N, C-alpha and C positions, 0 to 999 in steps of 0.2 A: 196678397202682393208679395212677390218675391224679394228677399233682402238685396240691398245694393251695396256694391264695395268700390273703392277708388284705389287705383295704384299709380305711383308717380315715380318717374325717373327724372330725377333734377340734376343736371350737370352744369359745368362751366360755360357751355355755350347755349344750351336750350333746356326747356322743361317740358315733359311730356307726360300727360295724365289720361288714364283710361277708366272709363266708367263702366262696371260691368254687373251682371246679376249674380246670384249665389251659385250659379253653375259655370261661372267664368266666361259667360257669353258677352263679348264687347258690345255695348250699347252706344257709346260715344267716345270721342277722343279730342283733347284739347291741347293747344301748344302755346308756349310762352317763351320768354327769355331766360337768361341764367338764374338759377335759384342757389348757386354757391355763395353762401353769405360771406365767405372769406375774401372773395374778389369783388361782389358787388354791394355788399353791405346787407344788414339784416332786414331793413325795410323794404329794399328793392327785391330781396329773395323773397319775403313774404308776398309781395305784391305778384310776383311771377307764379308763386305756387297757387295763389287764389285765381288769377287769370286763367290758369291752366285747367283748374277745376272747373270755373265758370264755362270754359269752352268745351269741356266734355259734357256737361249737362245740357248746353245748348245744342250741341251736335246730336244728342240722344233725344232732343226735342222735350226735355223734361225741365221742370222748375228745380233750382237748387234746394236741397234739404239734408239733413243729417242722414249719413249711411251707417251700415252696420259696422264696417272696418275701412281703415285707410292704411296703406303702407307707403310711406314717403323713403325712397331710396335716394339720398342726397350726397353730392359730391361736397367734400370738406366736413362732413360729419364723421369723425373718427374717434372722438374721446366722449367720456360721459358728460362732460361740460357742454359739448356740442349739442348732444341729445336734449339736455335740460334747456338750453337756449331755444331749440326749436319748439319743445313742448310749451315754454312760456309764451313764445311769440305767436304760435298758430292756436293755442288753447281758446282764446276768445272767439275763433272762427266757428267752432263747435261743427267741425266737418264730419266727425265719425264718433260712435260710442267707444270703439276700440282703436287705438292708434299705435302703429308699429313704425319706429324711425331706425333706419339702418344706413350704412354707407351705400352709395350707388354701386359700389363693387359687388355688394352681396346680392342685390336684386339682379345684377348682370349674371351672376353664377347661377342663381336659382332659375333665370330664364334660359340660360345656354345649356344646361345639362339636364338629362332626362331625370335624374334622381334628385336634383337639387343639391347634390353633393360634388366634390371633386375640387378642381381649381379652375379659376378663369384669369386669363392674362388680357389686361385692356391696354392697348397702345394707340392712342390717337394724339391729340396735342400734348398730352401727358401720358403717364403710365403707372400701372399698379397691378399687383397680383394679390389674389385673395382665394382663400380655400376653406372648406368646410369638410371634415372627416366623418366617418361612419358614427362616431360618438357625438357628433354635433359640435365638437370643438372648432373654433374658427381662429384664422391667422391670416395676416396680411404682410406684404412687403413691398417697399417702395411707395410711390404716391405722394412723395415729399415736395412736389412742386419744382419749378424751373431752377431754383437757385440750390436747393438741397438734394435734388434727385431727378426724377423722370427720365432716367436712363433708358435708352431703347425706344423713346417716344418719337413722334413726328418732329417735335422741337429739337430734340437731341440729334436727329439725323441731319435736319436742315442746318444746325448750328455746326455740326461736324463738316458739312459741305462748306460752308463759309470759311471755317478755319482752314480746311485744306486749300481752298483757293488762295487765301492769303499767304499760306506757307509757300505754295508754288510761286506766288508773285515775288516773294522774298528771296527765293532759291533755298529755302529750308525744307522743301518737299518736293515730291515728283509733280511733273506737269499732268493736268487732268482736263478731260473734255468738260468737267463741270464749270470752268471758267467761262467759256463763251456761252454755254446754255444759261447760267444763271445771271450773267451780265445781260443777256438778251431778255431773260424772264422778267427781271427787274428794271429793264429799260435804263441801265446805268451807261454813262459815258466812259467810264474808266473803272478798273478794278477797286481802287481804293475808294471810290464812292460807296462801297459797302458800309464803311465806317459811319457815315452820315445817315445811312438807312437804318443802321441797327442802334447807334447810341442817341436814342430819343426817349422821352418820358411820356407815357409808359413804354417800356420796351415792346417791340412788335412780335410777340410771342407767336401769335396765330399766323402771321405772315411768314416767319422763319419755318414754322411747322409745315405751311403749305408748300415749301420747297421739296418735301419728300419725294412727290411723284416725278420731279425733275431728276432727283438723285436715282431714282429707280430707271428712268429712261437711259440715263448715262451707264448705269451698271448693266443694263440688258445689252447695250452696245459694246460692252466689253472693257469699259473703263475700270482699271483695277482700284483705283482710289475710291471710287464710288461703290464698287463691289465690296471692299473692306469695311466702308461705313455701314452697310447693310449686315454684313457678317457680325461686326461688333455689337450691332443693335440687337441682332437675334441672340447672341450670347448673354448680353446684359439681361434681356427679358427672361431668358432660361434661368439665369441666376436668381432672379426674383422668384420665379416659379419654384426652383429647386429649395429655396429658403423656406417656402411655405410647406412644400412636401416634406422636407425633413423635420420642420417644426410640429407637423401633424402627424409624424410617424407613419407616413404613407408610401414610403420607398418600395415596400414589398407587396403593395396592393395594386388591384386593376382598377383604374378609375380614368375619368376623361379630364382632359386639359382643354378648355375652351379658349379660342383666340378671337378676341373682340377689338374692334376699333379700326380706323383707316389705315394704320401702319401695315396691317396684315393683308392689305390689297395687293402689296408687292409680291405676294405668293412665295415661290420657292426662295427667292432672294433672302428672305428673313426666315421662312419656315424651315428650311434645310438646316441651318445651324441651330435653330430653336429647338427643333424635333430631336436632333442628335444629341445635344447637351442634356436635355431632359431624360432621354432613354438611358443615358449613361448611369444615371442615379435611381430612375424608376423605370425599369424595363416593361412594366404593365401599364404605364401611362399611354393613353390614346389621345393624341392631338386632334381635336375636332373643330369645326365650325359651330357656332351658336345655333342651338335648336329654335330659339325665338328671341325676340328683342328683350332688352333689359325691363322695359315697363311691364312686360308680360310676367317676369319674375316677381315684380311688385304686386301684381295682381294675385299670383299663386300664394304670396305671403299675406296678403290681406284676407283671402279666402281661408287660409289656415288659422288666422285669428278669429274666424267666425265660429270655429269648431268648439264645442264644449270642452272646458279644460278637464 
């Protein structure tokens, strides 16, 4: 019987688990809720991880058992203390003989690039840049959450639109077609109803991030305020990528920069400034779409853990 492995991509919104054989053939896939313990707590994160694993075995028509290796790529796991907490929390589950725990940005990079090296920039509700160079050295930039960072994210874009609308309302900024678009999108009676929609507990982070497509619509119709929001987002994400590139001494190399996350669905609105800013620093950087989804990066890392040391 061939060895089995598990790959997990655990984010702030959902958790995906793939059960595969030792050749990387996918046998089953399971889904569950958030497994970012910073936002949902460690017990709920543990439950999400176990539910996703159970779903993958069920989809494969197999009874759950200990596998050869598992890679958990988890949002919110950035420091050694985070890794220790996950090890302690999941240890009693006896999921695998070999356990690899990394940040979800790492599995995104390994899945996105052919070599498993280079840089990935992830921009969805939040944002982060992560890279691995030819020497295997790792570096990240951003990913500090909505209070301390997440520049260039869907949340930052949506928030930028709301700020621009209120500035226009006050006469502190130019008029923008974002005003009627977002008033209609949120079904508001008046512009200053934005305040009541935003100042709630917990803050509606995902709802604000979900405004990004509306901002893209205004930008494509020629609204300069909206276009500038996207330009600044592209430059912010490029700045994070450049910090990783310089930190890993990759400026003179040829490598891939993979773009992942819903923000990049805006196409050239964000890719044009993003690409230009990166190439000023790293002419050999090739901006590409991911070759496969993040969970398949976790599968690759789990397979690598099976190899004899």
